[in-house]
C-alpha positions, 0 to 999 in steps of 0.5 A, spaced: 781 945 585 786 951 586 783 957 586 789 962 582 793 966 586 791 963 593 797 959 593 801 964 591 797 968 598 798 964 602 806 964 601 807 971 602 803 970 608 807 964 611 813 968 608 810 975 612 809 971 619 815 967 618 819 974 618 814 976 624 816 971 627 824 971 626 823 979 629 820 977 635 825 972 636 831 977 636 826 981 640 826 976 645 833 974 645 835 981 646 830 982 652 834 976 656 840 980 654 837 986 658 835 982 664 842 978 663 845 981 671 839 980 674 839 973 672 846 972 675 845 976 680 838 970 682 843 965 681 848 966 685 843 969 690 840 962 690 847 958 690 850 962 695 844 960 700 841 953 699 836 951 702 833 943 702 826 940 700 820 944 702 824 949 705 826 954 701 823 959 703 828 965 701 830 962 694 822 962 692 821 969 694 827 972 690 824 968 684 816 970 684 819 978 686 823 979 680 817 976 675 812 980 679 816 987 678 816 986 671 809 984 670 808 977 672 801 976 677 805 972 682 801 966 688 805 965 693 804 960 697 801 955 690 797 950 690 798 947 697 806 947 698 808 953 701 815 954 698 811 953 691 810 959 687 806 961 680 807 967 676 802 968 670 803 973 664 798 974 657 793 971 655 794 967 649 790 961 646 796 957 648 799 956 655 807 954 656 808 952 663 817 953 665 818 950 671 823 953 676 827 948 681 831 952 686 832 946 692 840 943 694 842 937 696 842 936 704 850 937 706 852 938 699 849 946 697 847 946 690 851 941 688 845 939 682 845 947 680 839 948 681 840 955 682 842 955 674 834 951 672 831 957 677 835 963 674 834 960 666 827 959 668 825 966 669 829 967 664 826 964 659 818 969 662 822 975 662 824 974 655 818 972 652 813 977 657 812 983 653 810 980 647 806 974 648 800 977 646 803 978 639 806 971 640 798 967 642 802 965 649 799 965 657 806 964 660 806 960 667 812 959 672 811 954 677 816 954 683 816 947 684 820 946 690 823 939 693 826 936 686 831 931 690 827 929 694 819 929 696 817 929 689 815 937 689 812 936 681 807 931 682 804 933 688 803 940 684 800 936 678 795 932 683 794 940 686 792 943 679 798 946 677 799 944 670 792 944 668 791 947 661 798 946 660 800 945 652 807 945 654 812 944 661 820 945 660 825 946 663 833 946 664 838 942 667 846 943 668 850 937 667 857 934 664 854 934 657 850 937 653 843 932 651 836 934 648 833 927 648 833 926 657 831 919 659 829 917 666 829 911 671 822 912 674 824 912 682 820 910 688 822 911 694 821 906 701 822 906 709 823 901 713 822 899 720 823 894 724 820 892 732 823 887 736 824 885 743 830 888 747 834 884 752 841 882 754 845 878 749 848 874 754 844 873 760 837 872 756 838 873 748 833 867 747 827 873 749 829 877 744 827 879 737 832 882 734 830 888 729 838 888 727 839 881 724 831 882 721 834 888 716 841 884 715 835 878 713 832 884 708 839 885 705 842 879 704 835 877 700 836 883 696 843 881 695 840 874 691 834 877 688 838 883 685 842 877 680 834 876 678 833 883 676 833 885 669 839 890 668 836 897 668 832 894 675 836 898 680 836 898 688 840 901 693 839 904 701 842 906 708 841 903 714 839 910 719 838 905 726 841 898 728 841 898 735 846 903 739 850 899 744 852 892 744 850 889 750 843 890 748 839 886 742 837 892 737 828 892 738 829 897 733 832 898 726 831 902 720 832 904 713 831 907 707 832 905 700 830 906 694 827 903 687 830 904 680 826 901 673 826 904 666 818 905 666 813 906 671 810 899 670 816 896 671 817 900 678 811 896 680 813 890 680 820 892 683 817 895 689 813 889 690 819 884 689 823 888 695 818 889 700 818 882 699 825 881 702 824 885 708 817 882 709 821 875 710 826 879 715 821 880 719 817 873 718 825 870 720 826 873 726 820 874 729 819 881 728 814 887 726 815 891 720 813 898 717 813 900 710 812 906 708 813 910 701 814 917 704 812 920 697 810 920 690 813 916 685 818 919 680 816 917 673 819 915 667 820 923 663 818 921 656 820 927 651 815 930 647 818 930 639 815 936 637 817 940 642 825 936 642 825 938 634 824 945 635 829 946 642 835 942 638 833 947 632 835 953 637 839 950 642 844 948 635 843 957 633 846 958 639 851 955 639 851 950 644 855 943 643 852 937 639 847 933 643 850 926 646 846 920 646 846 917 653 842 912 656 837 914 662 842 915 668 838 920 673 831 921 676 826 928 676 819 928 678 818 932 671 818 925 669 810 925 672 808 933 669 811 928 661 806 923 662 801 928 662 804 934 657 807 935 653 815 936 656 822 937 655 827 937 660 834 939 657 840 938 658 846 943 658 854 943 659 857 947 665 863 943 665 866 945 658 866 937 657 869 935 665 868 929 669 865 932 674 856 930 674 851 933 679 852 929 687 859 931 687 862 935 691 865 939 685 859 941 682 857 946 686 863 950 684 862 948 677 854 951 677 858 957 679 862 957 673 863 962 666 860 956 662 855 954 667 852 962 667 852 962 660 848 955 660 844 959 664 842 965 659 843 960 653 837 956 656 833 962 657 832 964 651 832 956 648 826 956 652 824 962 650 824 960 642 822 954 642 815 957 647 815 961 642 816 957 636 810 952 639 805 957 640 807 959 632 806 953 630 799 951 634 797 959 630 799 956 624 795 949 624 789 952 627 789 957 622 789 951 616 784 947 620 
């Protein structure tokens, strides 16, 4: 039975809550705008001084210092990683984590635009900071090193950096706009063959050719690819295979990556690939050592509620309509998404151009006017999505 007047009161309460949230969203956007020059300067400074995995001391410090200057409680280093940091503000019942990446690519610099990711994350946090109490939020900014190689987020996840988090988010630059990002699961493998050196003319029968062992393995991998599912990938490079043609190589090394659509498939693929390398050792009489240098990157799984909120906010910001793309990359944010509700929207910084991440031309694109607009839009979009998420959680709790 409905008590007379209760429906009208509930409607009025809902309208009032909606008006408050609308006013807060406008204030958040204005606050990001106030910090715009500092955010653009942060992005440009990180871009101009690229640091690779686990070496991002200056980039991490720039982010942490800007947050500390605006009232965040900062811990640096954090969670056992020298170039990670944690910055927190607020004490609300809903905790949102914003991930900041800032590592560069060896030899290419910021050809993946992590300078934009870091600045957008800091911007979202600064936009929310004055309103966390009213929103019922705790904002946790996590500086996450070594996304390109090293799986920093997987290490941070294991160390407890995302404990107690209700939602996690970041944005990533690209040559197209994509809300529902999906990724491959990725595994890495380092291979070392140890043989026996000998003179290739005088006593070749005494040698055990480590380079030949690697060649046998590569042939086996080439044949294996014929029987792999379409979305499974195996690729790698030889890093050493002898130093002189008149010495049978006693050592050969390689680094390989494997990719599959889901983490469950990656385990099977790893076993089959490792067997190919074992075959090389067996065929040539060499010994082989197989090492996994970093945790697996799991496939990214976006949260439906957060995706809905982000999509509406991106549209309100005037961002291009999201395209649909199959998995095309890997990220350690996938590991987070298996544990915490997460989004990883992709923002177009090229105006539809062909240049993509990990290409030399993307370095310049990452400090272009389109990129810097995406940075600011990403900051506002994440902040709005965090605010909307907290409001939805509050409404659900009040109606329970």
